[in-house]
N, C-alpha and C positions, 0 to 999 in steps of 0.2 A: 535206221542203226544208229547206234551211238557209236564211241572213239574209232575209228577204224585206219592204223595210221603202222605205218612202221619206222624203225629209227635207221636213220642215213647218216653219220656225219654232224652231226647234229640238232638234224633240224628234219622236217617229218617228211614223210616218202607219198603223192596224192594216192588217197587208195577208197575211193567212196563208191563204187560201184560204176564206173566211171570206166570204159577201158583207152588204157593209157598208151602212148604211142608204141613202145618198148616192144608192149606186148600181141601190138598189130603188125609189129614187123615181121617181113615172110622169115619161115626156119625161126623163128625165134622159139627155143624152151627152157624156161627158168628152169629145167631139170639138168640143163648144164652147169647151172651156177652151183660155187658151193651148199653145202647144205647135211642137215642132219638125213640119219637114214629113217629114222621116226614116220615121215610120209608113206615111203614104202612100205612099212611092217606096218603100219594101222589097215594098209587097203591090201594088203597079202595075208594078213589075217582079219580078214574081217567078218567071218563066219565064225569064227571062234570068242573074235569081241561079240556077236549077234548072242551067241547065246549064254557069253559071262553077262551082259548084260539084260537078258531074259530070265536069269535067276539072279540077277540082282531085284529087279524088279516083284519077280515071287516074292522073295523073301521079304521086301519090305513092305509089301501088301499088307502080310502076313505076321507083320513088326510093327507095324504102324499102329492097330487098334491097340496094342498092350501100354502104347505111350502115355502115363497118366499125366491129365490136367489140371493144373493147380488154380485155381478161383481167388486165393486169398494172398494180396498183397502183400500184406502183413509177413509170411513165410520171408520175403525179400529183403527183411532189413536185417542191417550187419550189427552180428551180437554185442555190438558195442554201445548198442542204444538202450534207453531205458527200460521202454516197452517192452521191446525182444528178451532183456532178460528178465523182464516180470511174467512173460507168456513162456520162456524155456521153462520158469520154476515152479507156473498154473500147470504147465500140461505133464512133466512129468510125477506133480505131487495131487491134483483133483483132473486132471483135463480139461480138453478146453471144449467147455459145452456150443453146443450151437443156440443158439437164442432167435425166438422171432415173437412176433407180437399180434392178436388175434382179435377181432371185434365180431360181435354176434349182434344182429342187427333187430330187436322188432320181438325184445324178449321181457318179462319179468327177473322182478333178482328171483326167485326160486325157478324156472326157467333156465336163467342164466347159471345157479345153480348145478342144476341137472346137466346142462350143458358140460358146463368145468368137471364135474365128475369124471364123463364118459371119457373128455379129451385125455385128462391125467391118466386114463389105464390104458391108452393105446401104448404099443411098444415102438419103442425110443424114447418116448417122453419120459422125462425124470421127475421136473412137479411145473406147476403152474401157478404164479401169483400173482391172487387175485383181494377180493374185496372183503371174504369170508373167513379168512385169518384172525380179521378184530371186528367184525359184523354179523350177530345175529340175521341172515336173512330170510330166516323163517318167521323172523318177528313180525306183528302186525306194522302196518304203515305208518301208526303213530309213534311206534317207540324207533324208527329208523330216520335220522335226522340224515338227507340226502343231501343237504349241500355238503357234508363232510365225507361224502362217497364218491363225491362227483369226479374223481379221477380215476375210478373204475366206471361206474355207471352214470349213466345222462343221457333224456332223450329217448329210454328204452332201447338201449344202446350201452350193451358190457364188453368192456376192453381187457383181455387179460395179458398176463408177459408169460411167457413159455421158456423155459430153461430144455433143452434133449440130452439125454444120456453121453451120442458125443456130438461130434462135432458140423460144424455146419456143410459142410460137402459131405459127408458121411452118406453112403446108400440106405444106412440104417433110420437119420433123421430125413433123408426123403420121402422115403417108403410112409413116416412117423403122419409128413406133411400131407403125402395123401388121404388116409384114414384120418386123418382130423378133417379136410376138405369134404370128403364124405360125411362124416357125422353131422357139421356146420350147414354144408346143403348152398342153398342162393342164401343163408343168411349170412353169411360167414366171409369177413374180408382179413389177410393175413399178409404181413412185413416182417422185415427184419432180416438178418443179412441170410439164416437158415433159406429165408424162403427168394429172397434174392438170389443167390449161387444156386439154386435148384430154376431158377426162372432163365439165368445167365444160361444155363448150362442146356436146356433146352432147347431155348430160343437158338442157341450160338450151330446147332445142330442143322440144324433147318436152316437158318440163314445161308451158313458156311456152302450146303449143296447149293443152294440157289443162286449166291455170289458166284462158284464157281461155275455154275451152268452158264448164269447171263455174262458172265465174263468172258468165258468160251466162245461164246456166240458172237459178242461184240469184238473180240478181238480177230476171231478168223472171219469174219463181215471189212476191218480194217484191211487186215493182210489179202484181202481180193482186192480191194482199191489200189494197195501200193504195191503188187506184185504181177510176175507178165506169164502168171499158169495158174491155170484154176486148180491144180495137184499141188502147189509148193503148201497154201494155205495150213492143208490139211498132214503136211511132213511134217512142218515146222512143230503142229501142238501136238505129233506123235510125239516127235521128238521131245520138247516142253514137259508134254506129261510124261515121258520115262523118268524125265529129270527131278520135275516134283515128288514123282513116288518114292523116288532112290531117297530122296531129302526128307522125306516126312517118316521111313521106315529106321531110316541115320538115328533118327532123335529117340529109338528106343536104346544109346549109350547114353545118352545125358537123363534117361528114368524117369523125367517127367521135365513138362515145358508149361510156361503159362498160357493162358490163354488167350493172351494179347497175343502171344506169339504164334501159336496153333490157327490163332483165326486169320492172320494177314503173310503168312510166310510166303503161304501154296501162291495168292494170288500176286505178293510182289515179286514173287522170283517166275514168274510168270511175267510178267508187265517188263521186267528187267532186266532179263536174261535171253530176251526175246532176239534181239539184237545179232545176236554170236551164229545163232542157225541160218538168220539171213545174208547174211557177211559170208558166210562157206559158198552159200547156191551160187550168191551173186560173184565171188571170184569161180567156180567152178564153170557156169554161165561164160565169164570172160574167155577165161579160155579156151572153150571149146570152141570159142567164133574166132580166137586165133588161128583154129588151124589144127588144134592139137585133138590124139585121140582120146576115149571117154577114161580111160587110165592113167593116163601122164595129165588129164586136167584133173584129178580130184587129185594125183598125186601133191600138184601144184599147188591148187586152192589151199590143201591142210597143212602144206610147207606155209603156206602165206600168215593161213589162218593163226598158226602155232605161233608167231609173232604179232602180230595183229589182235586178235582175240584176246590175248592173256595181260597185254599193255591195256586193253579197255578197260578187263574189267576190275585191275588193281585200284583204281578210284572207288568202285562201287564198294569193294572186298573193304580196302580199308573205312568208309565212310559207315558200315555195317560195323565194324570189326573194334574200333573205336567205342563203339556201345559197351564192348566189354571191362573197362576202365571204371564203371559205373561202379559208388558203393552199393548203389541200393541195382542191389543182385540182376533184379528183371532185363536190367542190359546187359548183362552177360548172357541170360537165356536167350536174349530175344539177336544179339551182337552174334550170337555162336551158330545160331539157324538160320539166320540170313546170310552169314557170309558162308557156311556150309552149303547153302543151296546155290551161290553163286559157283561155286566151285562145283558141286555135281552138272549143273549144266553148259560148265567149261569141259570139264570130261566129256558129259555125254555129247556135246558137237563133235566135238575132236575126234571122239575115239569111235561112236555108237551111229550117227549121222552118215560118214563117209556109205557106210554098209547101205542104210536106207538109201540114198541118194543114188547111188547104182542098181536098187532094186525099182526105184522108182522113175529115173531117167528120159525112161520112153514115154511114158504116161509125161512127162512133163514138156516133151516137146511135142505130141500129138494136145496136146490141152495148152500149147502156149496160146496167148492173146496178147493186141497192144498195148500199151500202159494210159491205164485212166487219169493220173496226174497231168496237169497241164506241166509246160515250161518254164513257169513262177519269172519269166523275163520283165514282165513288166510292173509284178511284184515286186522283182530285186531293184529296179533302177528305181521306181517309186520311194523303197526305202534306204535309199541310197541316197537321196535326194533330200530328204527330212533327216541324216543321222545327225546333222550338229544340234538340231531341233529336240531330236529325243534325248542327244545328248545333255541339254540342259537341262529338260524337263527331269531327265532320272538326277542328276544332280541335284535339283529343287525336294526332290521326294524322299531323297535319299535319308538325308540326316531327320526327320522325321518321322518317318519309318522306321529306323532304328530306334529311336526315343519312344513311338509307339510301341511299336512293339514289347517294349521293354516295361511297358508299366501297365500290360494286360493282367489280367482279376481270374485266379486259377483255383481247379482244386484240383486235393492229392489222392487220397485215399479211397478207399473201398467204397464210398458211398459216390464216386466221379467214374466207377465205370459200373454202376448200378444198372437195371433195367430202364429205358427210358421213355418218352409215352409213346400212347399206343398200346404198351404192355399192362397187363391184367394187374404184376405188381406193381405199376405205377398207379392206377386207376384205382386199385386198393387203401393206398397210403394217401391218397388226396380224399378217398372219405373216410379214414380214419381220422386223419388229421383236423379233418371240418368240424369233428366232434369232441374231440379230445386232445388235440394238437400235439407234439411231438412228445418222442421219449426216448430216449437213450441212457442205455447202460455203460459204466464203468464198472473194475471189479478191484476191491483193493486186496493187497499182498501182503500184509503184516504179520511179528512174529506173532505165536498164541503163547498161554501161557498167563495172561493176564487180563483177567476177563475184566477187572476194572475200566483200565486203560482203554480198551476197544469200546467199552461199551459209551467211555465218553468222547472217545473220537465218531462214534457212529453218533451219537446225538448232536457232538459237532456239525458233523455233514448235515445231517437232517434235519437241523436248525437254517441252512440257508432256503433262502427263498425260491431258489427252482430246483430244489431236494424236491422232487417226487413220492420213494420210501425210499430206506436202507433197511438194508435185510443182514443181521450177523449173529452170530451164535450167541453172544453174550447178551442180546436183545432179547432172541427167543427160548433162551434159557432162564427160568424167574429163580430168582437171587435166592441162593444159597440149595438147590437141588443138584446133584453132580449130573457131568454128563452123559452119564450112562443109562440118565433116565430117558434120555431123549430116543428115538428111532433114531438105526442109524442112514438111514433115508436122508436123513435132516441132517444131523455132524457131519455124514462124510461128503457133504455138498458146501459144506462151510466150515470144515476143522479137516487137518490131517495128523495125524501122528509123528510127520517129519519134523513138525515144529511151527507149519505157517495156517494161517488163519485168511479166508477168504472174504471178503464182506460186499454185497453185491449194494450198489448206488445208481439207480434211478433218476434222472434228471430233466427236463424241460428242454430240449434242445435236440438240432440235427445229432445226427455222426457227424459232420465236417459245416462250422461254422464257424465266426469269430466270436461269438458268445458262446459256443461252444469250448471253443479252446481255451478262453476265460473263465468257465466254469472249471476246466480239471485243471489247469493254473491255481485256482484259487481251492482245489479239492488235496492238489497234491502237497500247497505248502501248510493243509489242513496237518495231513498225514503224517511230513515231517516231520512237525511239531510234537507229535507223540510218538512218532518212531524213526529218529533222527537219520538212523545208520540203516538196518534194512530193510526198506519198503518200496512197493511197485504198486504204478497203478496202473489197469490196463485195460483194452476194450476198444471201440473203433475208432475214438476220439483220440488219446495218446498216443494209437499207434499213429492215424492219418497226423497225428503235428509230428511224430518224429520222421515219417518217409516224409516233409513237407521239409524238413532241417536237409537229412541227406539228398532228395532229390534237385533241390536247390544247388546244395553246392556240388553236385557232379556236372550241372549242365555248364558252368566255366570250362570245368574239366574235359569235359564229352567235347565241348565246342572248341577248346585249342589244339584239342589231340587231332579234330577231323580233320580244322583248316591247315596242321603242319601236317597230318598223313596225306592229303590231296596234293597239296604246295609239292612234296617229295618227290612225290609220284609222277607228278608233271615236270620239275624240272627236271628229274633225271631222264624222264622218257625224250624231253627236248632240249636237254643239255643247256639248260637258259632257265635265270632266275626271273626275267622280267616278262615269260609269254605266262607260266603258274598264274604270275598277276593278274594280267590281261583278260585269262581264264574265269578266273574266279571271281572278277566282278559283277559280271552279268547275275550271278548266279546268288550270290548272297544279297547282292538288292533284291531278287527275287525274294529271296528269305524274310527280309526283312519287311517287306511289303506282303509275304504272305502271313504272315504271323503280327503283322499290323491290321488288319482286314478284322479282327475278334475285337480289337480295341475301341474302334469307329464303330463297330456296331452294337458295342454295349456287349456284348456276349461272355459270360465265362469258359474260357478254356480248363482242359486236363494238360498239367503240365509236363505229364507221362508222355503225350501224345507230341506239345512241344520241342521237347525235347532227343524224342525219338527220329520224329519228322523233318527236324533240322538237318540232323548228319543224313537220314535218307534222301532228302532231296540232295544235299549237296554232295554224296558220294554217285546217284545217280544221274543227276540231269548236269553236270560240270561237261561229260562229255561231247555234249551238244556243243559249249563251247569251245571246246578242244579239237573237233570234228572241224568246225565253223577256221579256226585259225590254220589248222592243217592245209585245210583246203585252198586258205591265203595264200600261203607260203611256197606252195605247188603252183599255182595260178601268178604268182609273182614274177615264177623264172621268165615266163615269155609273154609277159602283158603289162601295161602302166598301171599305178593303184588303183584309177576308178574304175577301168573295166574288170581290174582281176577282183575287186573288193562287188562288185556286180555276178561275177563270173563264181564266186564262193558260195553267193546267197541261190545262186540259180541248183550248186551239187546240194547244197547243206538242207535246206529246206526241206526236200522230200524226206532225205533221211531223217531231219527231227519231227517231224509231224508224223514218221511213220509211228517210232520209238517213242514220243510226248504224248501223241493221242490214245497211246495204250496203255500206256501209266496213268493218264487224265481219267480212263474211263474206267478203268480199276478204283484207282480211289473214289471217284464217283458214285460207283455202283455200292462201294463200302459205305458212302455215306447212308444214299438213300434203301439201303437194304436192311441194313444192320440194324437192331432194335437198341444193342448195346451201345452206352455213350460212348463209351472211350477208342471202340471201334471205330464207331462211325465218325467222330469228330477227326480221327487220325487219317479215317477216309478221304475226307473233309479236304483235310492240310494236303495233303500228298496231291489229290485232283488238281485244287488250288494251283499249289506250288509247281507240276506240273507246265500247266498254264502260262502260269508267269514266265516259269525258266522259259519258257519257247519262245513267249515273248517277247523277253529283253535280250535273248541270243540273238534274236534276226535280226533284230532292229537298233540294240546299242552296238551289236561287234564291230559294224563295219566302221562307227568313228573311230575307236579304239584300235581296229586293226589299221588306217590310215596312219590318225598321229603314232601309233608307233610304229612304220614303216619301216622304218632307217635301224630299229633295233634287230625287228625280227628277220629283215635280212641280213643281217651282219651280227653274229653269233656276237654278246653281248658280253662275253668271257675270251674270248679270241682278242673280242677288241680292248678290253680291260688288260689283256697278257701283253698286247703290241703296246702299248701304251707305258707299258711299266720297261718295255724290252728298250722304247724310243729316248725314257726316260733314264735306265741306266747307260746306255748309249751316251747321250750328252755329258753325263757325269763324267762317263771317262773320256770323251774329248775332253771337256774341260777342264778334268786333272793332266791330259797330256799336255796342254797348253799352255797350266800351269808350269808343269815342271821344266817345258823349253823354254819359258820366259826365264826360271828361276836357273837354268840352265845357261843360258845366254847373260842374266845379268852377272854368272859366276867367270865367264870366258872376258865379259869386258873389265872385272874388276883385276882381272891376274892380266892383262894386255897392258892397263895401266899400271901396275906395280912393277912392269918390267920395265 
C-alpha cells in the first residue's frame, strides 16, 4: 500500500494496517469521535450508489469506443512554431496527404510500370512518383542508362513514393494500403508514416488486450500472496475495473486522446491506485477485530479512508497533473487522463467499494487464510546494520547518475514511436533500406505566382548532394505553357488558388537524425533566400526539430513543478519543511539512476518517455518514502531510534512490496509485450524505476530517518517559533535591564545635585 496516514497536530498518526492500541481498547468506537456524516450517508445509500455506478459503467462502456485516438505527434505542437504554422496552412489549402514508400522485388522495368499503373488506380491513392516520369521504360535495354535510374530501380527491384488523397491515419488511406498489398502480394514491401500509423493502430489494439490480460493475472497473483483472504483479490480487481472503465468512458469529453495515453492509462491507473482499495479493506478488517459490528466497522473504515486515501492520492495527482503545463500538448492529454483516473479510483473506492464489501464480507471470512509474507525481521535488522554503508554508496552514485542522465541520446518525433523490431513494418524498412537507402519527404510551402523564382528555388534544392528529387509545378509545366493545359490532378497537388505552391522534396535520410536536421536547416536557409517573408518547410524532419525544441524546454518546467507540487503536498501533510526533503531524496536518486542506465548501456531514449516517466515515478513512488517516515514517527513515540527504525522497516516493507511489485510488473509487461517503441520504452522506465524506488526507500530511508531524528520528533517550525520567542524575550529583558540602568544613573545624578 502507498501513503496511509492521517494528519494529527503536524505529524502523521500510524496507519499501516497494524492494529493500533486505541482500536484494541475494550468498548472503543471511533464513531463516538467528531466526524462528518458522509460515511453514514455512503453506507445508508449504498444501493442507490451501486445503481449509479452500474449506470456509469454501462454509459462509459458505450462511449469509450467513440473516443478518437491520435497517432500523429505533430498535432500536439504549439501554433507558434514554424512547422505547425506551415501544417495549418497546408491542411487548409492542400490537405495533409498521407505518404508511403513501396518496393516491388524481382520485377523488370516493364513489370514495375504495370504494377505502378495498377497501384495508382487504387481508391485513396493520389499519385505515385517513379522513374517513368522522365524515362521511357518501354525502350530497349540499350537505350536506358541504368546508373541514372538507380534511385528507383536497382537489382531487379523498383521503389515508388506514394502520396494518398487523405491523411496518414485516414480509414480511406488504410484501406488503400490493404488493397495495394493485395496487388503486390509477396513481392511488396511497405514503409512510411501512413504504413507505420496503420501498423501501430492494429498492433496496439491486439497488444493492449494482451497487456491488460497478463497484467490482471499477475496483479491477481501478487494480491493472493499479500492479502489474507482468497476472495479479496477478486474484490480489488472488480472495484478497480469499474474505475478504469469509467475513466476510459469519460475521455469522451476530451474528444481525442493520444495513442500513448490510450495505451498506458488503464494499466497505470490499475497499478497506482490499487492501494486505495487495499487500505479500505484493511481498515474494515481491523475495526471488526476490535469488536465492532459490520456496519459500524465499515463506517469507521470509510471515515478513516476519507483522510488517508485522499492524502495519499494527492502526491500522485500532482505528479500527473503537472504534465498539463507542457507546451507540447500531449502532456495535457496524458496529465488530464491519468489524474482523472486517480480521481475515478478514489471515488470508486470511497463510494462504490463499501457496498461491495458488505456483499462479500461473508465470503471474505469463509476464505480467510494466514499471511504468506514473512515478518521481515532479519531483513530489517540487516538493512539497519548497513545503513551508513548504503548512505555512502548512494552519495557516491548520486552525482555521476545525475550527470549521466543528462547526457543521454534522445529521439523526439514520430520515428521514435514507430513499430519496433519484430513487426512487419520494421522488417520491410530494413529490406528497402538495404537496396535503395533512406528516403525522406519534406514539403516547401511558398507563395505562388512567380514561376521563374519557384523554378530557381527548386533547381537550387535539386543541386544539393543529398537531394533525390524535387517536384514543383514550375518544373512540371513546360516554359511558355499555361497552367490550364495540365490536368487538375497535378496542378491541384502543387498549386492552390489561395496563393500557395507546394514543392515536394525527397532527400536521402531518415526522418529523424543529425543528418536529416542539417539537411532541413540547409533547405530552409535556401528557401528563405528566395522567399524571406512567408514560406514554410513541413514534413517529418522539420516537425521533429520543433518537437525537440518544444519538449526539451518543457522538461525543466515539468520537473520543477512536480518537485514543488509534491514538496508542498507533503509539507502541508506533515506540517514540516524537512520531512518532504527526507522523503524525496531516495526517489530523486532512484530517478537519476533509472535515467542514467540507458546512457551507460549506450541506448537511445525517447525523450517523451523520459519527461513523462520522471513525473510518474516521483508522484507514484514518493508515497513509499512518506509511509516509511510516518511509521518511523509512530514507532519513535514508544521506542528508541534503533528499534524504531527496524520496526519501521518491518511495517513498511510488505506495503511497499505490494504496491511496488504491481507497478514493476505492469511496467515490464508493457516493455516485453508492446512492439511500439515509445510504449515499450516507457514501460521499461516505469518498471525499472519502481524497482529502484523500492530498493532505495527500504535501504536509504533508515539512515536518513535516524540522522534526522531530532527534527522529525520535534516540529522544526515550532522549534523555530520558540527560538524567535526566546530571542524576543531576551531582547525585551535586555531592554528592561538597560532602562533600569538608565533610571538608576538618573537617580544617582539627582542625588549628587542635591
